[in-house]
N, C-alpha and C positions, 0 to 999 in steps of 0.2 A: 189685827189686820182686818179692816173692814172689807166686807164682800162688796165690790164695786161693779157697776154696770159698765161694760166696755162695748161700744158698737163695733161690730166686725162685718165687713163686706156690705155695710149699709149703703155706701156710696154707689157701688156698682149695681146693686139691686134696685135702688131708687131710680137710677137713670134708665134701667131697662123698663121699669114701670112707666116712667114718663114718656119714653120713646114709643112704647106700646099705645099709650093713650093718644099721643099726638098723631100716630099713624093710622088710627082707626077711621073708618068712613063716617060721614055725617050721620048716616042712619044708625050706625051702631053706637055712636058717641052718646046718643040719648039714653042708652042703656047703662052707661058708666055711672056708678055711684061711689063717691070717694069719701072716706072718713079719715080722721087724723087721730093720732094718739102719741103721747110722750112716753116712750117705752122706758126711758131712764127713771122718770118720776114714778111710773107704775112699779118698776123693779125695786126702787128704794123704799117705796111705801108699803110693799107687800110684807105681811107679818112673818112669813117664812124667811125672808131676807134678813129681818131683824133677829130672828131666832138663830140663823146661821152665823150672823155677826157675833152674837153673844157667845155662841159655842166656840168660835175661833178665838175670841178674846180670852175665854177661860183657858183654852189650850195654850195660848201664848203666855198667859200669866203663869201657868204651871211650868212652862219651859224656862221662863225668866227666873223662877225660884231655883230651879236646878242649876241654871247658869250662874246665879249669884253664889251658890255654894261652891262651885268650881273656882270662881274668881276669888272668893275669900281664902280658900286653901292655897291658891296660886300666890296671892299677895303675902300670905303668911310665910310661904316657902322662900319668897324673895327677901323678906325681912330676916329670916334665919340665915340665909346665904350671906347677907351683908355683915351680920355679926360674926360669922365664921371667917370671913375674909379679914375683918378687923383683928380677930384673934390670931389668925395666921401671920399677921404682920406685927404682932405685939412683941417687941424686943425684950420685954420684961420676963417672958417665959422662956423655957428651954427650947433648943432647936428641935428636939424630939416632939415637944408639945406643939410647936408651930407646924411641923410636918404633919402631925396628926390632924390638926385643924384644917390644914390645906387639903388633905385627903377627904375630910368630911365635906368641905366646900365643893370639891369636885363632884362628890356623890350628889350633893344638893342641886348642882347644875343639871344633872341627868334627871332628877325628880322634877325640876322646873320645866325642862324641855318636854317631859311627859305630860305635865299639866297643860302646856300650850297646845300640844297636839290634841289632847282630849277636848279642850275647850273649843278649838276651831272645828273639830269634827262634830261636836254636839251642835254647835250653832248651825253648821251646814245642814245636818240631817234634820234638825227641828224646823228650820226655815223651809226646806224642801218639802217636808211632810205637811206642814200647814198650808203652804202654797198649793200643793196638789189637792188637798181637801177643799180649799177655797174654790179651785177651778171646777171640781166635780159638783160642789153645791151650786155654784153659779149656773153651770150648764143645766142641772136638773130644774132649777127655778125658772130659767128662761124657757125650757121646754114646756113646763106647766103653763107659763104665761102665754106662750104662742098658741097653745090649745084653747085657752080662754079667749084670746083675741079672735081666733078663727070662729069659735062658737058665736061670739058677739057680732062679728061681721056677717055671718050667714043669717043669723036671726034678724039683723037689720037690713038685709038685702044689699049690703055693700060689696062692690066688686074689687075695691082696693082699700087698704088701710096704710096710710103713710106716717112715718115716724117723725114727729116735729122736733124731736130731740137729737136726731142724727146730725153728725158733723162730718165734714170732709177732712182731707189731710191737712188743710190749712187751719183747722179748728174753727171754721166758719159754718153757719147753718146750711144744710143742703136744701131744705124746704124754706124758701124765702118769704112766702106769704100764704096765709090761710085766714079765712074770716072766722074760723072757730065754730061754725054752726054745727058741724058734724064731729066735734071732738069727743072721743070716747074715754078720755083719760080718767076723769072723776068717777064716771059710772063704773068703769072697770075696777078702779081702786076700791070702791065701795063693795063691789061684788066679791072680789077675791078676799076681802077682809071680814066677810060676814061671820066666819067661824074663828076669828082671831081670839086668842086667850086674853082675859082681862089684863089691862095694863101694858101689854106688849107694844102697842102702837105708840105709847108715850115713853118707851125706854130710850136710853141714850146709846144703844148699841152702835158700834162702828166708830166710836170716838178715839180708840187707841189702837196701836199696832202691836201684835205679838212678837216675841223674840226681839226685844229692843236691843240697840247697839250698846254693848258694855264698854267700860273704859278700855283704852288700848293696853295690850299686854306689855308689861314693863320688862322687856327682855334685854334691854341695853345694859343693865347693871350686873349681868352675869359674867361679863368678860373682863372685869377689872383686873 
């Protein structure tokens, strides 16, 4: 499950900034210095984001292995149940033997129901755990990036930094035009990746999602 950047409250914040800029007097307007930056691109390009993605993928892969084991046992139990039902209906054996097989089939139904409960519970807990870790990692990275952006803005004498990647509720860009002269995106990406481990920036982290959806549980064959 890739760690993805999601712009929150960007729309309201940007409008406040724009209103403030428009509302200033002509004398103070000369003091306004605006820079732009694509925060989503910076976030996705940061080596710590890629490291977080790789960690989440590893955890997801481990969860999938455990889930596959549960599903294998579940499918095996269903196959055994079918055989027991066939044996319970076999008129070639005695009534006592058929009754014995029927009782075994009923016990197998309980076992199968237990597998279903365990599988669904595991999927829920694994997904919740990984999603929560992804949220914490994302917030930590964004906090770090915000500090770096503030440092860059102060050093450059900028009064405002606008996010060119921000989108409104209609998924259309909020910032409609910029000449790109004061864009800090590439400079910041280079800065934050100065200490990146070798090869991490070329990794394919973020390509898969953890805790994949398994085949549907075959519960319909238990009530024959």
